[in-house]
Backbone as a chain_set.jsonl record, in Angstrom:
{"seq": "XXXXXXXXXXXXXXXXXXXXXXXXXXXXXXXXXXXXXXXXXXXXXXXXXXXXXXXXXXXXXXXXXXXXXXXXXXXXXXXXXXXXXXXXXXXXXXXXXXXXXXXXXXXXXXXXXXXXXXXXXXXXXXXXXX", "coords": {"N": [[11.551, -16.638, -17.211], [8.754, -14.758, -17.437], [7.037, -14.296, -15.206], [9.005, -14.065, -13.084], [10.255, -11.659, -13.578], [8.124, -9.862, -12.945], [7.943, -10.301, -10.429], [10.338, -9.376, -9.331], [10.162, -6.687, -9.961], [7.997, -5.846, -8.449], [9.303, -6.449, -6.056], [11.274, -4.651, -6.062], [9.863, -2.233, -6.097], [8.435, -2.466, -3.77], [10.444, -1.837, -2.039], [10.854, 0.725, -2.378], [12.739, 1.493, -4.308], [14.142, 3.726, -6.527], [15.893, 4.266, -8.564], [16.678, 4.395, -11.619], [18.638, 2.679, -13.216], [18.409, 0.233, -11.824], [16.165, -0.548, -12.921], [16.358, -1.247, -15.495], [16.83, -3.907, -16.339], [14.116, -4.959, -16.264], [12.034, -2.956, -17.184], [10.859, -2.164, -20.239], [12.413, -0.144, -22.663], [10.496, 1.629, -24.018], [8.445, 1.609, -22.197], [5.108, 1.919, -20.939], [2.869, 2.558, -18.648], [-0.481, 2.368, -17.405], [-2.875, 3.605, -15.013], [-5.907, 3.056, -13.788], [-8.332, 5.051, -12.688], [-8.871, 5.338, -9.081], [-9.333, 5.567, -5.48], [-6.827, 6.614, -4.797], [-5.848, 7.89, -7.147], [-7.326, 10.075, -9.113], [-8.059, 10.426, -11.793], [-7.647, 8.737, -15.217], [-4.136, 7.783, -15.593], [-1.363, 7.721, -17.624], [1.802, 6.683, -17.929], [5.012, 7.163, -19.22], [8.525, 6.229, -19.399], [10.043, 8.242, -18.504], [8.013, 9.831, -16.948], [7.104, 7.97, -15.249], [9.195, 7.411, -13.477], [9.458, 10.078, -12.462], [7.212, 9.859, -10.687], [7.586, 7.96, -8.927], [9.064, 8.353, -6.493], [7.177, 9.487, -4.849], [5.402, 7.288, -3.23], [7.305, 6.772, -1.378], [7.642, 9.169, 0.066], [5.035, 9.193, 1.434], [4.538, 6.865, 2.522], [5.754, 4.208, 5.156], [6.064, 1.705, 4.958], [5.449, -0.862, 2.486], [3.545, -3.778, 0.982], [3.827, -6.441, -1.345], [1.472, -8.937, -1.928], [1.303, -11.355, -3.925], [-1.342, -13.142, -4.879], [-2.416, -14.717, -7.029], [-1.232, -15.862, -10.429], [-1.028, -15.44, -13.512], [0.085, -16.706, -16.741], [1.217, -15.986, -19.982], [2.775, -16.384, -23.05], [3.572, -13.929, -23.63], [2.587, -12.297, -21.829], [1.73, -11.425, -18.465], [-0.49, -11.835, -15.681], [-1.597, -10.585, -12.738], [-2.865, -11.091, -9.483], [-3.035, -9.145, -6.671], [-2.716, -8.543, -3.174], [-2.284, -5.583, -1.717], [-0.645, -4.152, 1.047], [-0.058, -1.394, 3.199], [1.823, 0.819, 5.439], [1.17, 4.082, 6.633], [3.674, 6.548, 6.662], [4.018, 9.262, 7.609], [2.171, 12.073, 8.477], [-0.189, 13.318, 6.333], [-2.169, 15.393, 4.172], [-5.039, 13.748, 4.166], [-4.143, 11.52, 5.374], [-2.736, 9.616, 8.233], [0.199, 9.069, 10.202], [1.086, 5.874, 10.924], [-1.265, 4.898, 10.132], [-3.016, 2.029, 8.477], [-3.063, 0.761, 5.224], [-4.92, -0.627, 2.598], [-5.137, -2.692, -0.153], [-6.526, -4.203, -3.284], [-5.11, -5.418, -6.199], [-5.199, -5.726, -9.806], [-3.019, -6.623, -11.934], [-1.821, -6.189, -15.256], [0.482, -7.3, -17.296], [2.339, -6.863, -20.257], [4.811, -7.902, -22.349], [7.938, -7.31, -24.02], [10.671, -8.294, -25.814], [11.468, -9.802, -23.537], [11.183, -7.766, -21.432], [9.18, -5.714, -19.249], [6.717, -3.943, -21.062], [3.852, -3.013, -21.374], [2.004, -1.997, -18.822], [-0.959, -2.434, -16.97], [-2.883, -1.209, -14.464], [-5.271, -2.2, -12.263], [-6.681, -0.957, -9.549], [-8.173, -1.276, -6.515], [-8.865, 0.193, -3.746], [-9.715, -0.071, -0.197], [-11.547, 1.712, 1.87], [-10.123, 4.755, 3.091]], "CA": [[10.049, -16.758, -17.057], [8.282, -13.319, -17.23], [6.742, -14.006, -13.885], [10.098, -13.468, -12.374], [10.499, -10.357, -14.226], [7.017, -9.034, -12.491], [8.256, -10.502, -9.011], [11.458, -8.585, -9.177], [9.671, -5.407, -10.246], [7.277, -5.554, -7.166], [10.196, -6.393, -4.782], [12.02, -3.398, -6.047], [8.829, -1.043, -5.558], [8.16, -2.639, -2.404], [11.429, -1.233, -1.196], [11.001, 2.053, -2.757], [13.793, 1.756, -5.059], [13.574, 4.668, -7.759], [16.924, 4.305, -9.306], [16.368, 3.96, -12.959], [19.443, 1.432, -13.641], [17.945, -0.871, -11.185], [14.8, -1.363, -13.608], [16.942, -1.787, -16.69], [16.258, -5.385, -16.889], [12.48, -5.086, -15.968], [11.343, -2.014, -17.916], [11.316, -1.868, -21.948], [12.784, 1.521, -22.849], [9.397, 2.302, -24.266], [7.463, 1.186, -21.331], [3.772, 2.567, -20.781], [1.976, 2.299, -17.549], [-1.656, 2.874, -17.38], [-3.317, 3.515, -13.826], [-6.937, 3.4, -13.853], [-9.007, 5.803, -11.536], [-9.214, 4.719, -8.038], [-9.166, 6.08, -4.423], [-5.599, 7.681, -4.732], [-5.63, 8.55, -8.415], [-8.67, 10.64, -9.472], [-8.158, 10.139, -13.367], [-6.816, 7.815, -15.967], [-3.086, 8.208, -15.613], [-0.476, 6.945, -18.381], [3.056, 7.291, -17.541], [6.023, 6.791, -20.025], [9.616, 5.789, -18.537], [10.181, 9.688, -17.915], [6.915, 10.32, -15.987], [6.921, 6.882, -14.248], [10.351, 7.638, -12.612], [9.211, 11.124, -11.801], [6.117, 9.643, -9.975], [8.023, 6.873, -7.995], [9.34, 8.811, -5.147], [5.724, 9.831, -4.29], [5.106, 6.415, -2.372], [8.261, 6.889, -0.112], [7.166, 10.235, 0.774], [3.985, 8.93, 2.051], [4.59, 5.473, 3.196], [6.719, 3.711, 5.893], [6.427, 0.28, 4.285], [4.478, -1.484, 1.778], [3.878, -5.217, 0.925], [2.663, -6.886, -2.386], [1.269, -10.184, -1.821], [0.631, -12.156, -5.041], [-2.381, -14.19, -4.716], [-2.605, -15.455, -8.217], [-0.567, -15.113, -11.308], [-1.375, -16.196, -14.686], [1.411, -16.405, -17.537], [1.228, -16.576, -21.394], [4.086, -16.139, -23.64], [4.003, -12.643, -23.825], [1.819, -11.362, -20.57], [1.524, -12.062, -17.128], [-1.857, -11.102, -15.105], [-1.434, -10.788, -11.208], [-3.894, -10.468, -8.522], [-2.233, -8.941, -5.698], [-3.038, -7.554, -1.99], [-1.291, -4.687, -1.275], [-0.788, -3.67, 2.464], [1.003, -0.437, 3.486], [1.647, 1.78, 6.567], [1.489, 5.475, 6.528], [4.917, 7.046, 7.589], [3.857, 10.723, 8.198], [0.97, 12.984, 8.477], [-0.058, 14.213, 4.952], [-3.342, 15.434, 3.998], [-5.992, 13.06, 5.121], [-3.509, 10.409, 6.018], [-2.077, 9.733, 9.539], [1.213, 8.286, 10.446], [0.697, 4.41, 11.612], [-2.454, 4.444, 9.365], [-2.742, 1.145, 7.616], [-3.694, 0.894, 3.87], [-4.976, -2.066, 1.976], [-5.801, -2.71, -1.574], [-6.595, -5.35, -4.412], [-4.59, -5.007, -7.449], [-5.267, -6.722, -10.746], [-1.839, -5.943, -13.016], [-1.69, -6.857, -16.617], [1.805, -6.827, -17.885], [2.597, -7.257, -21.642], [6.097, -8.167, -22.59], [8.378, -7.338, -25.368], [12.215, -8.598, -25.593], [11.7, -10.082, -22.066], [10.923, -6.796, -20.352], [7.606, -5.017, -19.244], [6.404, -3.209, -22.17], [3.073, -2.379, -21.102], [1.442, -2.317, -17.5], [-2.17, -1.572, -16.679], [-3.38, -1.342, -13.164], [-6.809, -1.759, -11.815], [-6.487, -0.925, -8.082], [-9.302, -1.37, -5.694], [-8.654, 0.486, -2.365], [-10.202, -0.264, 1.101], [-11.64, 3.041, 2.351], [-9.259, 5.114, 4.178]], "C": [[9.799, -15.192, -16.956], [7.703, -13.217, -15.83], [7.927, -13.44, -12.808], [10.331, -12.07, -12.564], [9.338, -9.593, -13.269], [7.612, -9.2, -10.936], [9.258, -9.697, -8.642], [11.044, -7.071, -9.174], [8.64, -5.135, -8.779], [8.188, -5.617, -6.166], [10.921, -5.117, -4.8], [11.116, -2.118, -5.429], [8.45, -1.268, -4.171], [9.075, -2.05, -1.319], [11.788, 0.079, -1.404], [12.018, 2.346, -3.509], [13.389, 2.59, -6.218], [14.782, 4.836, -8.66], [16.83, 3.685, -10.522], [17.287, 2.787, -13.566], [18.964, 0.373, -12.918], [16.777, -1.361, -11.842], [15.243, -1.585, -15.271], [16.666, -2.922, -17.191], [14.991, -5.696, -16.491], [11.727, -4.266, -17.02], [11.735, -2.123, -19.451], [11.576, -0.487, -21.765], [11.359, 2.39, -23.195], [7.983, 1.993, -23.541], [6.108, 2.234, -21.11], [2.881, 2.037, -19.577], [0.708, 2.987, -17.568], [-2.297, 2.616, -15.917], [-4.857, 4.096, -14.084], [-7.68, 4.307, -12.589], [-9.319, 5.031, -10.342], [-9.13, 5.81, -6.799], [-7.941, 7.108, -4.281], [-5.56, 8.403, -6.254], [-7.025, 8.977, -8.96], [-8.948, 10.352, -11.167], [-7.295, 9.053, -13.751], [-5.334, 8.421, -16.053], [-2.309, 7.325, -16.617], [0.846, 7.807, -18.323], [4.011, 6.442, -18.728], [7.252, 6.471, -18.949], [9.847, 7.207, -17.806], [9.177, 9.868, -16.61], [6.8, 9.161, -14.85], [7.974, 7.062, -12.953], [10.203, 9.048, -11.718], [8.062, 10.878, -10.646], [6.527, 8.718, -8.701], [8.429, 7.254, -6.699], [8.155, 9.127, -4.477], [5.339, 8.727, -3.126], [6.196, 6.568, -0.979], [8.058, 8.033, 0.607], [5.999, 9.862, 1.772], [4.05, 7.565, 3.144], [5.997, 5.045, 3.927], [7.118, 2.612, 5.35], [5.066, -0.047, 3.506], [4.696, -2.916, 1.536], [3.086, -5.561, -0.261], [2.748, -8.484, -2.329], [0.611, -10.801, -3.135], [-0.178, -13.133, -4.586], [-2.459, -15.256, -5.759], [-1.745, -14.883, -9.26], [-0.931, -16.154, -12.453], [-0.445, -15.714, -16.02], [0.96, -17.022, -18.906], [2.496, -16.284, -21.822], [4.513, -14.801, -23.67], [3.384, -11.616, -22.723], [1.959, -12.209, -19.365], [0.375, -11.2, -16.476], [-1.458, -11.406, -13.608], [-2.742, -10.201, -10.34], [-3.22, -10.349, -7.343], [-2.781, -8.252, -4.466], [-1.844, -6.899, -1.59], [-1.639, -4.068, 0.108], [0.367, -2.423, 2.594], [0.699, 0.389, 4.849], [2.13, 2.96, 6.181], [2.718, 5.781, 7.414], [4.829, 8.449, 8.099], [2.445, 11.108, 7.889], [0.972, 13.371, 6.985], [-1.556, 14.22, 4.41], [-4.391, 14.745, 4.777], [-5.154, 11.902, 5.614], [-2.731, 10.587, 7.393], [-0.811, 8.791, 9.709], [0.897, 7.127, 11.303], [-0.742, 4.054, 10.823], [-2.039, 3.189, 8.412], [-3.754, 1.037, 6.494], [-3.845, -0.455, 3.339], [-5.821, -1.805, 0.555], [-5.932, -4.104, -2.303], [-6.257, -4.961, -5.787], [-4.766, -5.886, -8.482], [-4.208, -6.044, -11.686], [-1.958, -6.818, -14.139], [-0.326, -6.389, -17.041], [1.95, -7.447, -19.222], [4.24, -6.969, -21.668], [6.731, -8.069, -23.891], [10.067, -7.381, -25.11], [12.501, -8.784, -24.087], [11.522, -9.09, -21.042], [9.554, -6.258, -20.625], [7.622, -3.949, -20.253], [5.129, -2.343, -21.837], [2.474, -2.738, -19.747], [0.094, -1.481, -17.441], [-2.631, -2.412, -15.233], [-4.758, -0.952, -12.732], [-6.649, -1.958, -10.288], [-7.917, -0.552, -7.49], [-9.02, -1.202, -4.119], [-9.862, 0.217, -1.305], [-10.389, 1.264, 1.259], [-10.633, 3.387, 3.358], [-9.76, 5.687, 5.417]], "O": [[10.632, -14.465, -16.413], [7.832, -12.145, -15.239], [7.754, -12.589, -11.936], [10.61, -11.365, -11.595], [9.777, -8.549, -12.787], [7.722, -8.17, -10.272], [9.135, -9.21, -7.518], [11.6, -6.296, -8.395], [8.742, -4.058, -8.191], [7.983, -4.826, -5.245], [11.186, -4.52, -3.756], [11.475, -1.288, -4.594], [8.16, -0.319, -3.443], [8.773, -1.808, -0.15], [12.747, 0.622, -0.855], [12.354, 3.53, -3.485], [12.403, 2.266, -6.88], [14.626, 5.632, -9.586], [16.892, 2.457, -10.562], [16.771, 1.987, -14.347], [19.142, -0.681, -13.528], [16.304, -2.445, -11.5], [14.467, -2.046, -16.109], [16.288, -3.057, -18.354], [14.772, -6.901, -16.364], [10.858, -4.815, -17.697], [12.92, -2.162, -19.781], [11.076, 0.226, -20.895], [11.135, 3.525, -22.775], [6.845, 2.066, -24.006], [6.348, 3.44, -21.158], [2.211, 1.018, -19.743], [0.739, 4.205, -17.745], [-2.282, 1.442, -15.548], [-5.085, 5.242, -14.471], [-7.349, 3.978, -11.45], [-10.034, 4.041, -10.501], [-8.851, 6.96, -7.137], [-8.049, 8.214, -3.753], [-5.18, 9.573, -6.313], [-7.822, 8.079, -9.231], [-10.07, 10.087, -11.599], [-6.456, 8.506, -13.036], [-5.244, 9.537, -16.566], [-2.554, 6.122, -16.52], [1.025, 9.007, -18.532], [3.76, 5.284, -19.062], [6.991, 6.458, -17.746], [9.828, 7.255, -16.576], [9.582, 10.019, -15.458], [6.446, 9.426, -13.701], [7.683, 6.906, -11.767], [10.666, 9.181, -10.585], [8.011, 11.685, -9.718], [5.898, 8.74, -7.643], [8.158, 6.502, -5.763], [8.241, 8.968, -3.26], [4.958, 9.209, -2.06], [5.844, 6.474, 0.197], [8.28, 7.98, 1.816], [6.089, 10.274, 2.929], [3.639, 7.471, 4.301], [7.103, 5.379, 3.502], [8.315, 2.377, 5.188], [3.939, 0.36, 3.786], [5.8, -3.401, 1.783], [1.922, -5.178, -0.381], [3.741, -9.163, -2.588], [-0.603, -10.692, -3.305], [0.303, -14.009, -3.867], [-2.55, -16.455, -5.495], [-1.44, -13.691, -9.218], [-1.082, -17.369, -12.326], [-0.285, -14.523, -16.286], [0.485, -18.148, -19.055], [3.338, -15.929, -20.997], [5.708, -14.511, -23.731], [3.612, -10.407, -22.71], [2.237, -13.407, -19.312], [0.3, -9.993, -16.707], [-0.996, -12.517, -13.349], [-3.388, -9.169, -10.521], [-2.756, -11.384, -6.866], [-3.403, -7.228, -4.747], [-0.761, -7.37, -1.242], [-2.734, -3.546, 0.32], [1.504, -2.535, 2.135], [-0.441, 0.585, 5.272], [3.182, 3.108, 5.561], [2.838, 5.412, 8.582], [5.578, 8.782, 9.016], [1.707, 10.485, 7.126], [2.021, 13.714, 6.438], [-2.127, 13.146, 4.22], [-4.637, 15.09, 5.932], [-5.754, 11.255, 6.472], [-2.144, 11.644, 7.623], [-0.943, 7.651, 9.263], [0.438, 7.364, 12.42], [-1.241, 2.937, 10.962], [-1.025, 3.204, 7.715], [-4.969, 1.165, 6.647], [-3.024, -1.341, 3.578], [-6.752, -1.046, 0.284], [-5.382, -5.082, -1.797], [-7.008, -4.264, -6.469], [-4.48, -7.039, -8.159], [-4.496, -4.96, -12.194], [-2.168, -8.026, -14.027], [-0.054, -5.192, -17.122], [1.657, -8.64, -19.293], [4.793, -6.015, -21.12], [6.219, -8.639, -24.854], [10.633, -6.615, -24.331], [13.393, -8.216, -23.458], [11.667, -9.404, -19.86], [8.921, -6.264, -21.68], [8.523, -3.11, -20.257], [5.198, -1.12, -21.961], [2.453, -3.95, -19.536], [-0.034, -0.291, -17.728], [-2.709, -3.612, -14.973], [-5.288, 0.158, -12.778], [-6.493, -3.093, -9.839], [-8.644, 0.329, -7.95], [-8.949, -2.156, -3.344], [-11.006, 0.337, -1.743], [-9.522, 2.035, 0.847], [-10.282, 2.642, 4.273], [-8.978, 5.978, 6.322]]}, "num_chains": 1, "name": "protein.A"}
């Protein structure tokens, strides 16, 4: 079931796992992740495998913890769409963020699959004001 792959992806991300080998059974080698502009990402950002893994450590630099709570999931043969409430706690003072600060966002994530792996991911992230 593709939803199980998405859940595994969220679990690894939640734990700040950045080892590429841990995602071999989750991401297709030609993965493309698109993040649409939001409070944290000023412009449309498209990441391939290499860029995705360069960006991954950024969360652990800022956050003490994070949680992905799937509210709804819709699955077809080759796609999963999730509505997720993301919460996090800032771990260190950085820019406008302060240690202990709580963050909350509402994500809609569209995952397309190829060969049982996430091939395309589009994130529509709506953050509450910081």
